[in-house]
C-alpha positions in Angstrom: -55.1 -125.6 -101.3 -51.6 -125.2 -102.5 -51.1 -122.1 -100.5 -51.6 -124.1 -97.3 -48.9 -126.6 -98.5 -46.4 -123.8 -99.2 -47.1 -121.4 -96.3 -48.8 -123.5 -93.6 -52.5 -123.9 -92.8 -52.9 -120.6 -90.9 -51.0 -118.3 -93.4 -52.4 -120.2 -96.4 -56.0 -119.8 -95.1 -55.3 -116.1 -94.5 -54.0 -115.6 -98.1 -57.0 -117.4 -99.4 -59.7 -115.7 -97.5 -58.3 -112.1 -97.5 -58.8 -111.5 -101.3 -62.4 -113.0 -101.1 -63.4 -110.7 -98.2 -61.5 -107.8 -99.7 -63.2 -108.1 -103.1 -66.6 -108.6 -101.5 -66.2 -105.6 -99.2 -64.7 -103.4 -101.9 -67.5 -104.2 -104.3 -70.1 -103.4 -101.7 -68.4 -100.0 -101.0 -68.2 -99.2 -104.7 -71.9 -100.1 -105.0 -72.8 -97.8 -102.1 -70.9 -94.9 -103.6 -72.4 -95.4 -107.1 -75.9 -96.2 -105.9 -76.0 -93.2 -103.5 -74.8 -90.8 -106.1 -77.2 -92.1 -108.7 -80.1 -92.0 -106.2 -79.3 -88.4 -105.4 -79.4 -87.5 -109.1 -82.7 -89.3 -109.6 -84.4 -87.5 -106.8 -83.0 -84.1 -107.9 -84.4 -84.7 -111.4 -87.8 -85.8 -110.0 -88.3 -83.0 -107.6 -86.3 -80.1 -109.1 -86.9 -80.9 -112.8 -83.3 -81.4 -113.9 -80.0 -82.9 -112.7 -76.6 -83.4 -114.2 -73.5 -85.3 -113.2 -71.6 -82.0 -112.7 -74.1 -80.9 -110.0 -72.8 -83.5 -107.6 -70.6 -86.3 -109.0 -70.6 -88.2 -105.7 -73.3 -88.3 -103.1 -73.0 -86.5 -99.8 -72.8 -88.4 -96.5 -76.6 -88.2 -96.1 -77.3 -89.9 -99.4 -74.6 -92.5 -98.7 -76.3 -93.2 -95.3 -79.7 -93.4 -96.9 -78.6 -95.9 -99.5 -76.6 -98.0 -96.9 -79.7 -98.2 -94.7 -81.8 -99.4 -97.6 -79.2 -102.0 -98.6 -78.9 -103.3 -95.0 -82.7 -103.4 -94.6 -82.8 -105.7 -97.6 -79.9 -107.8 -96.4 -81.7 -109.8 -93.8 -81.9 -113.0 -95.7 -80.0 -115.9 -94.2 -78.1 -117.3 -97.1 -77.4 -117.2 -100.9 -80.3 -119.5 -101.7 -82.7 -117.0 -100.2 -81.6 -114.1 -102.3 -82.1 -115.8 -105.7 -84.8 -113.1 -106.4 -82.3 -110.3 -105.8 -79.9 -112.0 -108.2 -82.6 -112.2 -110.9 -83.6 -108.5 -110.4 -79.9 -107.5 -110.5 -79.4 -109.3 -113.7 -82.5 -107.9 -115.4 -81.8 -104.3 -114.4 -78.2 -104.6 -115.5 -79.2 -105.8 -118.9 -81.8 -103.1 -119.2 -79.7 -100.1 -118.2 -76.6 -101.3 -120.1 -78.7 -101.6 -123.2 -80.2 -98.1 -122.7 -76.8 -96.6 -122.1 -75.4 -97.7 -125.4 -78.7 -97.6 -127.5 -79.7 -94.0 -126.5 -76.3 -92.4 -127.6 -76.5 -94.3 -130.9 -80.0 -93.0 -131.5 -78.9 -89.4 -130.8 -75.8 -89.6 -133.0 -72.3 -88.4 -132.5 -71.9 -84.9 -131.1 -69.7 -82.4 -132.9 -66.0 -82.3 -132.3 -65.6 -86.0 -131.5 -62.1 -87.3 -132.0 -60.6 -90.8 -131.7 -57.1 -89.6 -131.2 -55.4 -89.5 -127.8 -55.8 -86.1 -126.1 -52.1 -86.0 -125.2 -49.0 -87.6 -126.3 -47.6 -90.3 -124.1 -44.5 -92.4 -124.0 -44.4 -96.0 -124.8 -44.1 -96.9 -121.1 -47.2 -94.8 -120.3 -49.2 -96.4 -123.1 -48.2 -99.9 -121.9 -49.3 -99.1 -118.4 -52.6 -97.6 -119.7 -53.3 -100.9 -121.4 -52.5 -102.8 -118.2 -54.7 -100.4 -116.3 -57.6 -101.1 -118.6 -57.1 -104.8 -118.1 -57.4 -104.2 -114.4 -60.7 -102.4 -114.9 -62.0 -105.2 -117.1 -61.1 -107.7 -114.4 -63.1 -105.7 -111.8 -66.0 -105.4 -114.2 -66.1 -109.2 -114.5 -65.9 -109.6 -110.7 -67.9 -112.4 -109.2 -65.3 -115.0 -109.1 -65.1 -114.5 -105.3 -68.6 -115.9 -105.1 -68.2 -119.0 -107.2 -67.2 -121.5 -104.5 -69.8 -119.9 -102.1 -72.6 -120.4 -104.7 -71.4 -123.9 -105.6 -71.6 -124.9 -102.0 -75.3 -124.3 -102.0 -76.0 -126.4 -105.1 -77.2 -130.0 -104.9 -74.5 -132.5 -105.8 -74.5 -136.2 -106.6 -72.2 -138.7 -108.3 -74.4 -138.5 -111.4 -74.8 -134.8 -111.4 -71.9 -133.1 -109.5 -72.4 -129.5 -108.6 -69.4 -128.5 -110.7 -71.4 -129.1 -113.9 -74.2 -126.8 -112.8 -71.7 -124.3 -111.6 -69.8 -124.3 -114.9 -73.0 -123.7 -116.8 -73.9 -120.9 -114.5 -70.5 -119.2 -114.7 -70.4 -119.5 -118.5 -73.9 -118.0 -118.8 -73.2 -115.2 -116.4 -70.0 -114.2 -118.1 -71.7 -114.3 -121.5 -74.4 -112.0 -120.2 -71.7 -109.6 -118.7 -69.9 -109.5 -122.1 -73.2 -108.9 -123.9 -73.8 -105.9 -121.5 -70.4 -104.4 -121.4 -68.8 -104.8 -124.8 -71.6 -103.0 -126.7 -71.2 -100.1 -124.2 -67.4 -100.0 -124.9 -67.9 -100.1 -128.7 -70.9 -97.8 -128.9 -69.4 -95.4 -126.4 -66.1 -95.1 -128.2 -67.9 -94.6 -131.6 -70.3 -92.0 -130.2 -68.0 -90.0 -127.8 -64.4 -90.9 -128.6 -62.0 -89.1 -126.3 -64.8 -87.0 -124.9 -65.6 -89.8 -122.4 -64.4 -88.5 -119.0 -61.8 -90.5 -117.1 -64.0 -90.5 -114.0 -67.7 -91.5 -114.5 -67.5 -93.4 -117.8 -70.3 -93.8 -120.3 -73.2 -92.7 -118.1 -71.4 -89.4 -117.3 -70.6 -88.8 -120.9 -74.2 -89.5 -122.0 -75.6 -87.1 -119.4 -73.1 -84.4 -120.2 -73.4 -84.5 -124.0 -76.9 -85.9 -124.6 -78.7 -85.2 -121.4 -80.2 -81.9 -122.6 -82.0 -83.5 -125.6 -83.1 -86.7 -123.8 -86.5 -87.0 -122.1 -86.8 -86.9 -118.3 -88.5 -90.3 -118.5 -85.5 -92.0 -120.2 -82.9 -90.4 -117.9 -85.0 -91.2 -114.8 -85.4 -94.8 -116.0 -81.7 -95.2 -116.4 -81.0 -93.7 -112.9 -83.7 -95.9 -111.3 -82.4 -99.1 -112.9 -78.9 -98.3 -111.7 -80.1 -97.8 -108.1 -82.1 -101.0 -108.1 -79.1 -102.9 -109.6 -76.8 -101.6 -106.9 -79.2 -102.5 -104.2 -79.6 -106.1 -105.6 -75.9 -106.6 -106.2 -75.1 -105.4 -102.7 -77.0 -108.4 -101.3 -75.0 -110.9 -103.4 -71.5 -109.5 -102.8 -72.1 -109.0 -99.1 -73.3 -112.5 -98.4 -69.7 -114.1 -98.3 -68.8 -111.5 -95.6 -72.0 -112.3 -93.6 -71.4 -116.1 -94.0 -67.8 -115.8 -92.8 -68.8 -113.7 -89.7 -71.6 -116.2 -88.8 -69.2 -119.1 -89.3 -66.7 -117.5 -86.9 -69.4 -117.0 -84.4 -70.7 -120.5 -84.7 -67.2 -122.0 -84.2 -66.5 -119.8 -81.2 -69.9 -120.3 -79.5 -70.7 -123.8 -80.8 -74.2 -122.8 -81.6 -76.2 -121.4 -84.5 -76.6 -117.7 -85.0 -79.8 -116.3 -83.7 -81.7 -113.7 -85.7 -80.5 -110.8 -83.6 -76.9 -111.8 -83.9 -77.3 -112.1 -87.7 -78.9 -108.7 -87.8 -76.0 -107.3 -85.6 -73.4 -108.6 -88.1 -75.3 -107.0 -91.0 -75.5 -103.7 -89.1 -71.8 -103.9 -88.3 -70.8 -104.5 -91.9 -73.2 -101.8 -93.1 -71.7 -99.3 -90.7 -68.1 -100.3 -91.8 -69.0 -100.0 -95.5 -70.7 -96.6 -94.8 -67.6 -95.3 -93.0 -65.3 -96.4 -95.9 -67.6 -94.9 -98.5 -67.6 -91.6 -96.7 -63.9 -91.7 -95.8 -62.8 -92.7 -99.3 -65.3 -91.3 -101.8 -62.6 -91.5 -104.5 -62.5 -95.3 -104.3 -64.0 -95.8 -107.8 -60.8 -94.1 -109.1 -58.9 -97.0 -107.7 -60.9 -99.6 -109.7 -57.9 -100.8 -111.7 -55.8 -101.2 -108.5 -58.6 -103.2 -106.9 -59.0 -105.4 -109.9 -55.3 -106.1 -110.1 -55.0 -107.1 -106.5 -58.0 -109.4 -106.9 -56.8 -111.0 -110.1 -55.2 -114.1 -108.5 -58.7 -115.2 -107.5 -59.5 -115.7 -111.2 -56.3 -116.7 -112.9 -54.0 -118.2 -110.2 -55.9 -119.7 -107.3 -58.1 -122.1 -109.4 -55.0 -123.5 -111.1 -53.1 -124.0 -107.8 -56.3 -125.5 -106.2 -56.5 -128.0 -109.1 -52.9 -129.1 -108.5 -53.4 -129.4 -104.8 -56.7 -131.4 -105.1 -55.9 -133.6 -108.1 -52.2 -134.1 -107.1 -51.2 -135.1 -110.6 -47.5 -134.8 -109.7 -47.9 -138.2 -108.0 -48.3 -139.8 -111.4 -45.7 -137.7 -113.0 -45.6 -134.2 -114.3 -48.0 -134.4 -117.2 -49.4 -131.8 -119.5 -52.2 -130.7 -117.2 -49.8 -130.2 -114.3 -47.5 -128.0 -116.4 -50.5 -126.2 -117.9 -52.1 -125.3 -114.5 -48.7 -124.4 -113.0 -47.9 -122.2 -115.9 -51.3 -120.5 -115.9 -51.2 -120.0 -112.2 -47.7 -118.4 -112.3 -48.8 -116.3 -115.2 -51.8 -115.1 -113.3 -49.6 -114.0 -110.3 -47.2 -112.2 -112.6 -50.0 -110.5 -114.4 -51.5 -109.4 -111.1 -48.2 -107.8 -110.0 -48.0 -106.0 -113.4 -51.5 -104.7 -113.1 -50.9 -103.4 -109.6 -47.7 -101.7 -110.7 -49.5 -100.1 -113.7 -52.3 -98.8 -111.5 -49.8 -97.3 -109.0 -47.8 -95.8 -111.9 -50.9 -94.1 -113.3 -51.9 -92.8 -109.9 -48.4 -91.4 -109.5 -48.2 -89.8 -112.9 -51.8 -88.6 -113.4 -52.6 -87.8 -109.8 -55.6 -88.6 -107.6 -58.3 -86.4 -106.2 -58.2 -87.8 -102.7 -61.0 -86.0 -101.0 -60.9 -87.9 -97.7 -64.1 -87.6 -95.6 -65.5 -85.1 -98.1 -68.1 -86.8 -100.4 -69.3 -84.0 -102.7 
């Protein structure tokens, strides 16, 4: 990797592996917070008859612990190949609940008083940072690039059918599905609710606040259940790079394969750490744009630099592809810095409800 050539093998390896582990761990914590909160709302509605987002926007520590235990109990498979079923379930539930979230509001119609104007006047600088902040959220929504090389390493490869072809098809299909799920939510959500969509909670929160009273318990319960199942399934996928890295370190140090109890211990350790972070920083979803901006080089910069390092086209002269990859890689790094600055700016100007160790 080009980072190793520039900074040395040790620092280059650290710069390469840190964002992968950071994005995997951060995604798992976000899934725990979201899944635990949704699970609490689901059970409240089942056993009490009704639940709204306002009752408890984030789960308490007990619900976080319960969801984490369920996720770790399911995370005992040894590798990515063995969790193909989880991936399929996660994809199907994501398509299902995303479709429900935008189809139900359209069927109910727009509530009264919906406006498409900004709720407050902002300067040109603030508007520009809001746009960059939104890009950071989109980047996080399309996360999964930290898993690409991990998944490609499990695919069969030959000279006639290299794994990169299968991986390219899989990446293309997965991002098409993500776009099909998310863009209708954005379009239908803005058309239905306009500026009534809350800054924290998004489309699901707006739907439960504005249309929850005239929606059947079955429909709301189905949405909640699909979200919980999706979070449990997605946790297995995003946690696997962390598990593999821990097992790889153990194998290198001990020069032997991981036994089942060591593998279980690693999963319990990661689950405990993720639980601690979810309880200590329950406001982490508010930092989605910042997380996405920091992880952006994995998508827009590192692949370009890796291509230059592997192909070494500069040995044959600086051609078009060398200039293109170098330009895109540098642009990705600059865009990442801008997104981080925009996220920090928004946090500084709009504030952050930092309820440390106090999940509501």
